N, C-alpha and C positions, 0 to 999 in steps of 0.2 A: 218515247217511241215516235219516230220519225214521221212528221206532219204531212207527208205527200203519200204516206202507206194509210189504205181506210181500213174500218174494222173488218170489214168484209175480206181482206187480203190477211188480216192476222189470223183470223178464225180459218181460214185456208189452210195456210201453212200448219196449224194447228192441229186441224182434222189428218190433215197429210203424216204428219209427225205421229200422231198416236196409231193412225191405222198404219203404220209403215212399224211400229214397235211390236203391235199386234201379230202382223204377219211375222216379224222375227219369231216372239216368241213362239208361236204357233207350228213354226216351221221345225225349229229347236225341237221340241217337244215331238213333234212327228217323228223326226229323223234318230231321238234318243227310244221312243217306244219301238219302232221299227230295229233300229239296233240291238234294244234288248233283247228283241221275239226272238229275232236271227238268232243271237248269241246261246239262249234257249233251246231252240231247235237243234242247232247245231250240234254234232257228237267234239269232242274234244279232242285234238290232236295229241297223238302222243308227244312227239319233238315237230322240230323245223322243218317243212318241207323240203325246205333251199340245201341243207347242211345235212350231209353223210351222216349215217348212223356210227356211232363210236362202239368199238370191241368192248364188253364187259372185262375180259383180260387184258392185261397191261402185254406189253410186247416179249418176245422171248428174249430170257436171259443169255449172256452172252459173256463167256469168259475169254483171256485168252494168258496162256502159259508165261512167266514171267524168266528170263534169263536170268541167273546169279548175280550178275552185274546189277540187274533192274530191282532185284529182290533185298540187295543190298541198299541203295541207295533209296529205297522205299523204306525201309527200316533208319537211315538216318534222317529221312525226311520228319519220321514219326519220335525221334528221341530229340529232335530241335524243336518241335512242337510240344512236347511233353517237358523241356528244361525252359522254355517260353514262359510255363505258366507256373 
């Protein structure tokens, strides 16, 4: 303990530290209680309001008619993959 600091100054520092800790604990408890009560009263949102709603069904199926050359090329690819295994 430094010689130039009196006992009363040390006691003052200790009292201020205990008071600051008590205020921090009290404030955190008060904020936590308020947040819990507000959450209990508020209805639960179904989704996030900032995001658009998603459709339940997927996109419509698309199909394209292949030419004879495209069908032959696709059949060749399937044969190559089948031979690879």
